[in-house]
Backbone bond lengths (Angstrom), bond angles and torsions (degrees), N, CA, C in turn:
res aa  C-N    CA-C-N  psi(-1)  N-CA   C-N-CA  omega(-1)  CA-C   N-CA-C  phi
1 M - - - 1.450 - - 1.523 108.87 -
2 A 1.307 115.73 122.07 1.456 120.67 179.73 1.526 109.38 -85.98
3 I 1.314 115.74 132.95 1.459 121.06 -178.52 1.528 111.85 -83.75
4 L 1.328 117.73 -34.93 1.460 121.35 -175.42 1.531 113.30 -55.83
5 P 1.334 120.20 -44.16 1.466 118.81 178.35 1.533 112.99 -61.42
6 I 1.319 116.66 -30.61 1.471 119.69 177.92 1.527 109.32 -64.02
7 F 1.332 115.75 -47.15 1.466 119.66 178.10 1.526 111.11 -60.38
8 S 1.309 116.20 -45.01 1.463 121.37 -178.18 1.528 111.57 -60.58
9 T 1.317 116.15 -44.78 1.462 120.28 179.40 1.520 110.67 -64.68
10 A 1.324 117.34 -44.69 1.463 120.94 -178.90 1.529 111.57 -65.44
11 V 1.320 117.37 -39.33 1.474 120.10 178.37 1.526 110.35 -65.60
12 S 1.316 117.75 -39.70 1.468 119.11 177.17 1.531 109.96 -64.87
13 G 1.325 116.82 -33.68 1.469 120.50 174.72 1.519 112.05 -66.20
14 L 1.340 116.71 -40.18 1.467 120.66 175.84 1.526 110.34 -59.69
15 N 1.326 115.83 -45.80 1.465 120.34 -179.80 1.528 111.63 -63.15
16 A 1.320 117.13 -41.71 1.466 120.78 178.99 1.530 110.49 -64.41
17 S 1.321 116.95 -40.96 1.466 121.00 178.69 1.525 111.37 -65.02
18 A 1.322 116.16 -41.32 1.462 120.12 178.23 1.524 110.74 -63.81
19 R 1.311 116.32 -39.88 1.470 119.80 179.13 1.528 110.88 -65.11
20 K 1.334 116.44 -39.09 1.460 120.73 177.91 1.530 110.69 -65.14
21 A 1.323 116.87 -42.24 1.465 121.03 178.29 1.532 110.74 -64.02
22 N 1.331 116.73 -42.08 1.469 120.29 178.86 1.521 111.82 -62.56
23 S 1.324 116.35 -40.93 1.462 120.60 178.98 1.526 110.64 -63.25
24 A 1.325 116.29 -46.19 1.470 120.24 179.33 1.528 110.47 -63.44
25 A 1.329 117.45 -41.50 1.466 121.06 179.44 1.532 111.01 -63.58
26 D 1.329 117.21 -41.77 1.472 120.18 176.55 1.528 110.66 -61.33
27 N 1.322 116.30 -42.65 1.463 120.18 179.05 1.526 111.18 -62.81
28 I 1.330 116.83 -43.63 1.466 120.73 179.84 1.535 110.20 -64.58
29 A 1.324 116.64 -42.23 1.468 120.49 -179.82 1.526 111.87 -63.23
30 N 1.320 116.81 -25.62 1.470 121.07 -177.29 1.521 113.41 -107.14
31 V 1.328 116.75 16.05 1.468 120.04 -175.54 1.539 111.85 -58.54
32 L 1.310 118.19 -31.03 1.464 120.56 -179.57 1.534 113.19 -99.68
33 T 1.321 116.80 4.10 1.465 120.78 179.62 1.524 109.63 -77.68
34 E 1.320 114.86 124.12 1.462 119.95 -178.23 1.529 110.81 -63.26
35 D 1.306 116.53 136.63 1.470 125.14 177.91 1.536 114.02 67.04
36 Y 1.326 117.93 9.59 1.465 120.20 176.25 1.516 108.45 -77.39
37 T 1.312 116.90 135.11 1.467 120.77 176.11 1.525 109.24 -114.67
38 A 1.305 114.87 145.98 1.462 121.47 -176.14 1.521 111.40 -68.05
39 S 1.327 114.89 147.52 1.459 120.76 170.81 1.524 107.16 -115.34
40 R 1.303 116.21 162.94 1.458 120.14 177.34 1.519 108.34 -146.16
41 V 1.312 115.84 169.03 1.460 121.35 179.49 1.514 108.80 -112.48
42 S 1.307 115.43 131.60 1.461 121.74 175.60 1.523 108.17 -106.32
43 N 1.325 116.97 124.80 1.464 122.07 178.94 1.518 110.17 -100.10
44 S 1.326 114.75 143.76 1.459 119.67 173.15 1.522 108.50 -140.91
45 T 1.319 115.66 151.01 1.459 121.58 179.61 1.514 109.27 -91.52
46 V 1.322 115.08 133.41 1.462 121.23 179.55 1.527 107.52 -118.05
47 V 1.326 116.61 122.91 1.460 121.69 178.14 1.522 108.00 -112.28
48 A 1.330 115.35 126.80 1.469 120.57 179.19 1.514 109.24 -119.23
49 G 1.304 117.25 138.65 1.454 121.24 179.28 1.510 111.68 80.98
50 A 1.328 114.47 -173.20 1.460 120.00 -179.38 1.520 109.65 -145.32
51 G 1.313 115.54 152.99 1.462 120.84 175.79 1.513 112.68 65.99
52 A 1.324 116.05 -140.79 1.463 121.99 -175.75 1.520 112.45 -67.18
53 T 1.322 118.16 -19.27 1.462 120.80 -178.50 1.523 112.59 -97.39
54 S 1.320 117.29 6.09 1.462 119.50 -178.08 1.526 110.72 -76.47
55 S 1.307 114.95 156.03 1.459 120.59 175.21 1.524 108.43 -138.59
56 T 1.304 114.60 151.21 1.448 121.20 -178.90 1.518 108.53 -123.19
57 S 1.314 116.42 139.68 1.456 120.38 175.57 1.523 108.87 -141.83
58 I 1.308 114.81 169.46 1.452 121.01 179.68 1.524 108.06 -115.26
59 A 1.312 116.03 124.27 1.457 121.20 177.37 1.523 108.18 -99.88
60 A 1.328 116.60 127.24 1.463 121.92 -179.68 1.519 108.72 -112.75
61 Q 1.331 116.23 121.86 1.455 121.15 -177.60 1.527 109.39 -118.75
62 L 1.328 116.21 129.98 1.456 121.78 177.79 1.518 109.01 -78.76
63 I 1.330 115.82 129.34 1.462 121.58 -177.32 1.524 108.62 -124.33
64 G 1.303 116.77 130.25 1.457 121.45 175.56 1.516 110.32 -81.89
65 S 1.320 116.27 168.35 1.461 120.21 177.27 1.517 108.80 -146.88
66 D 1.306 115.44 175.11 1.461 119.63 175.77 1.527 110.90 -106.92
67 Q 1.334 115.77 13.61 1.457 121.54 -177.86 1.528 110.93 -95.51
68 P 1.325 116.63 145.21 1.466 118.74 174.42 1.528 109.92 -71.15
69 V 1.302 116.03 166.20 1.463 121.46 179.69 1.522 109.55 -72.43
70 D 1.333 115.75 131.47 1.465 122.11 172.80 1.531 106.20 -108.76
71 L 1.317 116.48 112.28 1.454 121.51 -173.53 1.532 112.51 -58.38
72 A 1.310 117.95 -41.32 1.474 120.85 -179.79 1.531 110.86 -62.97
73 T 1.315 116.67 -42.58 1.466 120.94 178.52 1.518 110.84 -62.39
74 E 1.319 117.04 -41.36 1.460 120.58 -178.77 1.526 111.83 -68.14
75 I 1.308 117.58 -36.26 1.470 120.54 176.62 1.527 109.78 -65.73
76 I 1.320 116.94 -39.97 1.472 120.67 176.27 1.526 109.97 -63.44
77 R 1.321 117.82 -42.44 1.472 120.83 178.66 1.525 111.64 -62.92
78 L 1.332 116.77 -38.07 1.468 119.71 175.80 1.516 110.66 -62.61
79 R 1.310 116.78 -43.32 1.471 120.87 179.88 1.525 110.85 -64.80
80 E 1.339 116.85 -42.39 1.468 120.56 176.94 1.531 111.03 -60.05
81 A 1.321 115.95 -43.07 1.465 120.10 179.48 1.526 110.64 -63.47
82 D 1.325 116.78 -40.20 1.467 121.42 178.33 1.528 111.32 -62.07
83 I 1.321 116.67 -46.15 1.469 121.28 -179.70 1.530 110.35 -63.42
84 A 1.339 116.94 -44.67 1.468 120.36 179.84 1.527 110.89 -65.37
85 Y 1.329 117.34 -39.34 1.463 120.74 179.33 1.523 110.27 -62.35
86 R 1.325 116.24 -46.76 1.469 120.59 179.46 1.525 111.59 -62.29
87 A 1.322 116.71 -39.39 1.469 120.22 179.24 1.531 110.89 -63.83
88 N 1.316 117.06 -43.50 1.464 120.01 179.06 1.524 111.69 -68.16
89 A 1.323 117.43 -36.42 1.466 120.39 175.88 1.523 110.20 -63.75
90 S 1.316 116.93 -37.70 1.466 121.40 177.34 1.524 111.29 -64.93
91 V 1.325 116.68 -39.40 1.470 120.71 176.65 1.523 109.84 -61.21
92 I 1.317 116.84 -42.76 1.469 120.53 179.63 1.527 110.59 -63.74
93 R 1.328 117.92 -44.52 1.471 120.82 177.83 1.524 111.05 -60.92
94 T 1.324 116.99 -44.66 1.463 120.99 -179.33 1.524 111.28 -65.15
95 A 1.330 117.07 -42.78 1.472 120.65 178.83 1.522 110.35 -64.10
96 S 1.323 117.09 -37.05 1.457 120.74 178.04 1.532 110.64 -64.63
97 E 1.328 116.43 -45.11 1.467 120.51 177.73 1.523 111.05 -62.43
98 L 1.325 116.32 -41.94 1.458 121.00 178.35 1.522 110.86 -62.18
99 S 1.314 116.30 -42.52 1.452 121.18 178.46 1.532 111.31 -62.23
100 K 1.314 116.86 -44.04 1.472 121.11 178.80 1.529 110.81 -63.13
101 E 1.321 116.56 -43.71 1.469 120.60 178.80 1.532 111.20 -62.97
102 T 1.314 115.52 -42.34 1.470 120.05 179.18 1.525 110.62 -61.74
103 L 1.317 116.35 -43.20 1.470 120.09 179.03 1.521 111.55 -65.77
104 S 1.320 117.72 -37.39 1.468 119.43 179.81 1.526 111.53 -70.55
105 I 1.308 117.32 -30.93 1.460 121.36 178.15 1.521 110.62 -70.97
106 T 1.335 115.81 -40.87 1.461 120.33 -175.86 1.536 113.11 -79.88
107 S 1.334 117.60 -14.24 1.465 118.09 -178.32 1.517 112.37 -95.62
């Protein structure tokens, strides 16, 4: 089991979560701005390679809309981004511990 792809996937998840939080924060900051339309982030999974050499990442794309900002929706998006960020940080901590344990076993 390769540890590096785990880190790579989790870091891409952190970046996607941060982008989602930034989008929601921009929308909230502009909720009273006349003619401002909400933006959102669309995530997609990207798989490169095959088998043991494959890697997975999350691509986050900012998408505009013609809808006004809905404050409740943006607060939910912030919460979703927070939960996803924490989950990816937990994956990184666990992978780090696993890596340390593996190294101590092999040495």
